[in-house]
C-alpha positions in Angstrom: 12.0 3.2 3.0 8.5 4.9 4.2 5.3 4.5 2.3 2.0 6.1 2.8 -0.9 4.8 1.5 -5.2 5.5 1.4 -7.3 2.5 1.1 -10.3 2.3 -0.9 -13.3 0.0 0.3 -13.9 -3.4 -1.8 -15.4 -6.4 -1.9 -15.6 -9.4 0.6 -13.1 -12.1 -0.1 -15.1 -15.4 -1.7 -12.4 -17.4 -0.4 -12.1 -15.9 3.4 -15.6 -14.1 3.3 -13.0 -11.5 4.8 -13.2 -8.0 4.1 -10.5 -6.6 1.7 -9.4 -2.9 0.5 -7.7 -1.3 -2.6 -5.2 1.0 -2.5 -6.3 4.5 -3.3 -3.0 6.3 -3.4 0.3 5.0 -2.4 3.0 7.6 -2.3 7.0 7.9 -0.8 6.2 9.7 2.6 7.6 13.1 3.1 10.9 13.6 4.6 12.9 16.5 5.4 14.2 18.5 2.7 12.4 16.0 -0.1 9.0 15.9 -1.1 7.1 12.5 -1.5 6.1 10.9 -5.1 3.3 9.3 -5.7 4.3 5.7 -6.8 0.5 4.4 -7.2 1.7 3.1 -10.9 3.9 0.7 -9.5 1.2 -1.4 -8.2 -2.0 -3.0 -9.4 -4.7 -0.6 -7.9 -7.4 -3.3 -9.0 -5.8 -6.1 -6.5 -8.0 -6.6 -3.3 -5.8 -7.1 -0.3 -6.7 -8.9 2.7 -4.2 -6.7 4.9 -1.9 -4.2 5.3 1.1 -6.9 5.9 -0.2 -8.3 2.5 0.4 -5.0 0.5 3.5 -4.4 3.0 5.2 -7.8 1.3 3.9 -7.5 -2.5 5.5 -3.8 -2.3 9.0 -5.3 -1.0 8.8 -7.5 -3.6 7.5 -4.9 -6.5 10.6 -2.7 -5.3 12.9 -5.3 -5.0 13.7 -4.5 -1.1 13.9 -6.7 2.2 10.9 -6.5 3.8 12.6 -4.9 6.7 13.5 -2.2 4.5 9.7 -1.6 3.6 7.4 0.8 6.4 4.1 1.4 5.6 1.7 4.1 7.1 -2.0 4.3 6.0 -3.3 7.8 6.0 -7.1 8.9 5.8 -8.5 11.1 2.6 -9.4 14.1 4.2 
């Protein structure tokens, strides 16, 4: 399953001092004949992610999917 997300800037991690981000919007990607639906409500949008890989694993766990079945693509807000 392909998902698209937009980032919102967030704080620096107090543990690693690395930049983090929050998810602005998360949606299933549009596929031929289907419109992608907003699924932002399925995750905690106040969580500060350290990487897209962390979001990938969190999303797979949340949806009960194997990590290999999830693909993420970042889209930039217009």
